[in-house]
C-alpha positions, -999 to +999 in steps of 0.1 A: +229+549-149+257+540-173+277+509-165+311+524-173+323+560-168+353+570-190+376+597-175+392+617-203+414+645-190+423+671-217+451+697-216+456+713-251+446+681-269+425+697-295+444+683-325+438+647-313+403+649-298+383+639-328+400+605-334+403+598-296+365+603-292+357+584-324+375+554-310+352+556-279+320+559-299+330+527-318+331+506-287+311+473-288+300+479-252+276+508-256+265+514-220+290+541-210+295+578-205+326+599-211+335+626-185+359+650-203+378+672-179+392+703-197+422+710-174+429+747-182+436+742-219+449+773-237+440+760-272+405+753-285+400+720-266+372+734-245+352+746-275+358+713-294+346+693-265+314+714-262+307+709-299+312+671-296+289+671-265+261+687-286+262+658-310+269+629-285+248+629-253+271+604-236+298+631-234+298+654-204+323+682-201+338+697-170+360+729-173+387+735-147+415+760-143+448+743-149+450+720-119+471+690-129+462+654-139+454+640-104+430+669-097+414+665-131+409+628-127+394+632-092+370+658-106+359+633-132+356+605-107+334+627-085+310+634-115+311+598-127+280+576-123+293+542-135+302+511-114+333+507-136+358+535-142+379+535-174+407+558-184+417+572-217+440+600-227+428+626-251+455+618-278+452+580-277+429+554-293+410+524-279+402+493-299+365+485-304+362+456-279+384+472-252+355+481-228+336+449-235+366+427-227+377+446-196+343+449-181+337+412-187+369+403-169+361+425-139+326+411-137+338+375-139+368+379-114+358+398-083+393+393-069+407+417-097+405+455-089+420+470-121+427+456-156+447+470-184+457+457-218+486+454-241+493+484-263+511+496-293+530+528-299+516+553-324+530+563-349+552+534-358+582+556-364+620+550-357+619+582-337+601+563-309+623+533-307+628+538-270+591+538-263+586+507-284+612+490-262+592+501-232+560+488-248+576+454-255+585+452-218+551+464-207+533+438-229+552+409-214+539+416-179+505+401-177+500+387-142+497+406-109+530+391-097+549+401-128+536+436-126+540+443-089+577+431-088+585+457-115+567+487-099+599+506-091+613+500-126+586+519-145+548+517-147+540+481-155+504+489-164+498+518-188+475+543-171+454+550-202+446+513-207+431+508-173+396+500-161+388+500-124+362+488-100+349+521-086+350+507-051+388+502-052+395+537-064+373+552-037+390+530-011+424+543-022+412+579-021+414+584-058+445+600-074+471+618-053+490+650-062+525+644-049+545+659-077+556+625-090+541+600-115+505+596-104+500+563-121+528+544-103+518+562-071+482+548-075+494+512-083+516+512-052+487+525-030+463+500-045+485+470-042+494+480-006+456+477+001+457+441-014+441+451-047+451+427-075+461+439-110+454+422-143+462+428-180+444+414-210+468+397-235+454+417-264+465+450-279+435+472-272+451+506-269+473+529-290+495+553-271+503+583-293+537+598-291+545+635-298+568+661-283+540+679-265+528+649-246+526+651-208+553+624-203+578+647-221+567+681-208+557+677-172+582+676-144+563+649-125+576+624-151+613+633-148+638+608-135+644+629-104+607+629-094+604+592-101+634+586-079+616+606-052+587+581-054+610+551-055+629+562-024+597+571-006+584+536-012+617+519-003+618+538+030+585+523+039+594+488+028+628+473+020+648+501+037+625+505+067+648+508+098+679+503+077+711+525+077+731+505+052+722+493+017+740+474-010+737+489-045+744+465-074+749+475-110+772+491-135+776+525-151+756+556-145+728+538-127+749+526-098+766+560-095+732+578-095+716+556-069+747+555-046+749+593-046+712+597-039+712+572-010+743+587+005+727+622+002+698+608+022+720+595+050+725+558+040+758+540+042+762+525+007+781+493-002+787+493-039+789+461-059+799+468-095+788+436-112+767+429-143+763+391-138+752+371-107+784+350-104+790+329-073+818+354-064+794+384-068+767+367-047+791+358-020+797+396-014+761+406-016+744+417+016+708+425+023+690+448+018+701+452-018+690+475-046+698+461-080+701+488-107+695+472-141+676+487-170+676+456-192+648+431-185+672+402-193+696+414-166+668+416-140+656+382-149+691+367-146+697+382-112+662+374-099+665+338-109+699+335-092+689+352-060+656+334-056+674+301-062+697+309-033+668+317-009+667+355-013+631+370-013+622+399-035+608+430-016+622+415+017+659+412+007+662+429-026+644+451-051+651+463-086+652+500-097+665+517-127 
């Protein structure tokens, strides 16, 4: 049996399959299989995968009608034989030592359930300046604690970079189809089970940007659907049993969140402040949602509130 099973979901990824697969065949860890799940592609992805499978026996292909990413990943997981489950997207690239280093960390640290890595944005074009800012933020979050406290900001561990213990995926029930970002949904369910996250401090993955990518085309990744996930999580945690909430921030973010919470029946206390001055903190009541997109602003508020005895996730949380 292979040590590692790589789940490679494919939806109309034919133009990028050759370099993506080549980056896998170059891995220094050789004991792995690739489960490519053709998720209802309407281009020639299925035919390309079958041709690659004829040349490379480690590649197995599953063809599904268009079912969505969680279903495709669960089909791959059901067919996988490895103890370790790795992810890669069909338009991305992995560095040569990625699997070696990730499997080594998981083997040496039984307390870790999933490990990612730092990444870079491909291509290095000014058109993707927003994604490069996101990558800079992602790459600063290395510890379990740093990642989990930002889970309602964005995905702090890029899905395509991840390698899991099969046992933790099975304990969580695999991926869930709830119409919102499946990666953050999974991180929240895993951490609720006590699973610890890790991230290697090396750039081992290249996330390709193009206008046909799932993050730009699928409704599950829109702000509204992410807000659905955020509010679902808050109702089970910070806002459990609450009817009032303080929303702190400036501009469009505080207006959006105030309107959403009021629509859901909460009494909202708005605090339009950008800095945690003594006067601002004196008017702050728990539970509080702090709506700040800039990492430096979150760090400033987090430091001030924790210094004054507030506890993150119990008294306040950050959203964007």
